[in-house]
N, C-alpha and C positions, 0 to 999 in steps of 0.2 A: 493196739488193733492193727495200726499200720504196719509194725514189724511183722507181724504175722503174714499179714496180706502180701507184703512186699517180698520177703523171703520166699513164699510159697510161688509167686508169679515168677520171681528170678530163677528159681530152680526148674519150674516147668517149661519155661521158655528155652533155657538151656538144654533141657531133655528133649524137647521137640527137634532142636537143631541136632543133637546128637543121633536122634533116631533116624534124621534124614540122611545122616552119613552112614548109617547102617548098623548102629548100636542097637542090640534087641534084648538087653537085660537091663532091668532097672531095680536097684536095691535101695529100699528106704530104711535107713538106719534109725532105730527109735521111732518106729511108725506110729505108734499110739493110735490115735483115732483118725489117722490120715485117710483121705476118701479118694485118692487119685484113681484107685483101680475100680471103684464104682462110678466114677464121673466119666471115666475114659474107656469106652468100650473098644474091644480089639477083635473084631469078627475074624480077621485073617490070622489070629495068633502071632503077631509079628513081634510083640513086646512081652516078654516074661517079667512079671513083677514079683519081687521078693521083699515081704514085710518082716523086718528083723526087730524083735522086741522080747521083753520078758513074757513067759508062758502065762502068767497071771492076767497081765494086760491083754494079751491076745485072746484068751479065754473069755473075758469079760467083753471084748468087741465083738467076738463071733456069737456070744448069747445075745447081746443086744441087737445085732442084725437079724438074727433068728426070729427073735420077738416081733421085729418089724416086717418080716416076711421077706427080707432081702437075702437074695442067694449070692454066694461067693462066686466071682467070676471064674472060669477055668483057667484063665491066664494069672492067676494070683497064687502065691505060695507063701505060707507062713514059715518063717524060720525062728524058732525059739532060743533065747540067749538070756543068760543072767550076766550082765554087763560088769559086775563086780567080781565075778569068778571066771568068766570065759572070753578069750579073744574073739574077735569077729571072724577072723581067718579060720578058726577052728570050728564056729557054728556053721559057717557056711558050707564045711565040708559034707555035712548032713543033708544038703540041699541038692537040687538039680543045677544049680548054678555052674557055669563052665569057666574054669580059671584061664583057659587058653583063648578066651574071647572077650574082647573089651566090654565093659558094664559101666553104667552109669549110677553113681551113687548120691543120694541127698540125705543130709545130716543136718537137721534144722532145730533150733530152739534149745540146744544141748550144751554147746561149749561154754556158755556164760556161767554153768554151775559146775564145771569141771576145772581141775587145775591144768594150767597149761601143758604140764607133762602128760597127763591123761590124754588130753586132746591129740598130742603128737603121737602118743602111743596107738591110739585108735587109726589115725592116718596112716601110721607105719604098718598096722595090721591089714588095712584095706590095700595097701600096696603089695603086701606079700601074696595076697589071694587073687590078685587082678592083672589082667593082661596090659601090655603097653597099649596106650590110646585110652584107657579108661579114664572117666571123669568124675570129679568128686565137687559138689557143691555144699557149702555150709555157710553158717552166719556166726559172727562172733563179735564180741564188745571190746572197745579199746579202752586203755586206762583213762581214767578221769583227767589226769593232768594233760591230756591231749585236746580236752573239749573246752570251747571257749568259756569264760567265766559267766557270761550272761545266759548259759544254758545249763550251769551246773546246779542250780536250785532243785529243779524237777528231777534231775537224774540221782541227786543224793536222797530225795524222797523215795524214789523207785528202789534204790539199793537198800535203804532202811526197811521198807515194807518186805522185800524179798528175803532179808535176814530174819525178820519176824516171823514169817512163813516158814522157815527152817530150809530155805533154799538161797543162802546167800551168793552173791555174784562174785566167785572166786576165779573166774576163767577169763580176766580182761588180758587181751593179747595186743602187744605193740606190733603194729604192721610191719615194720621194718625187720623186726626180729623173727617175725612169724614167716615172712617171705625166705628169709635165709634158712630158717628149720625146714620148711617143706621142700625147698630145693635140694637139701641134703637127703631128703626121703625119695628123691627121684621125680617130684612133680614140677611142672612148670605152670606159671600163673597165666591163666586165660583173662581173668578180671578180678580186681578187688574193687567193689563199689562202695563208695562213702555215701553217707547221707544226702549230700547236695545232688549227686547223680541220681539217687533213688527217687528224690522227690520230683526232679525233672522228668525222669522216665516214666514213673508209676502214678504221681499224684499231682500234676501239673493240672490247672484249670478247674480244681475242686472249689467247690463253695462250703464245704462242711468242716474245714480247718483239719482234715485228717492229714498227718505228715509224719514221716519217718523220725525215729529216735536219732539223735546226732551220735550216739555211742555206739550204734549198730552199723556193722559193715557186712558185705556179702561176698564170699570168696569162690570163685570157681577154678578148680585145678585140673591138670591133665597129666597123667603119668606118662613120663617121656622115655 
């Protein structure tokens, strides 16, 4: 739960700053049931939101919202993609997304289940369809050998559970190598937040024991 809450807060805080600098396109990659467009009204039409996901997922979401009587905001646009067969840059061509204007991308809860090569391929695809100054926020898991031994027991249990559910954690990324790889794709690193800083920024003074996972980091990139 802490991981989900923390990464959403991290992404939306960074988005707010980006919008303040003039970015007016927000692309949610693998949007699923993300509720940002419903929670944040945009009466002046300053921010165009693109939810990118599989058409079946989008159909289910729209049906559910319709059954609840929730209207889709005018500033929201659905972009259908089959991630196994299409590149993000190709899917975005069919939308009103402007490639000559910077955009902000959030890509959360996904890289843990992808190979490192697939993660880098998606970041490369984002770079191909985005203007200089565009930003990307994603979360990722670090290899277990980088985690303190006293924290490994719970993490190994989570890894085993994920494997049993058919979603093995195959996307663990070494921060040093990841930083080098994204630099080659044209990104500069704005911030890479490890668990201790997440705990300080978002979970201090709590009394319920909620704290971020030591294996998860949050990465904020900008196309230079």
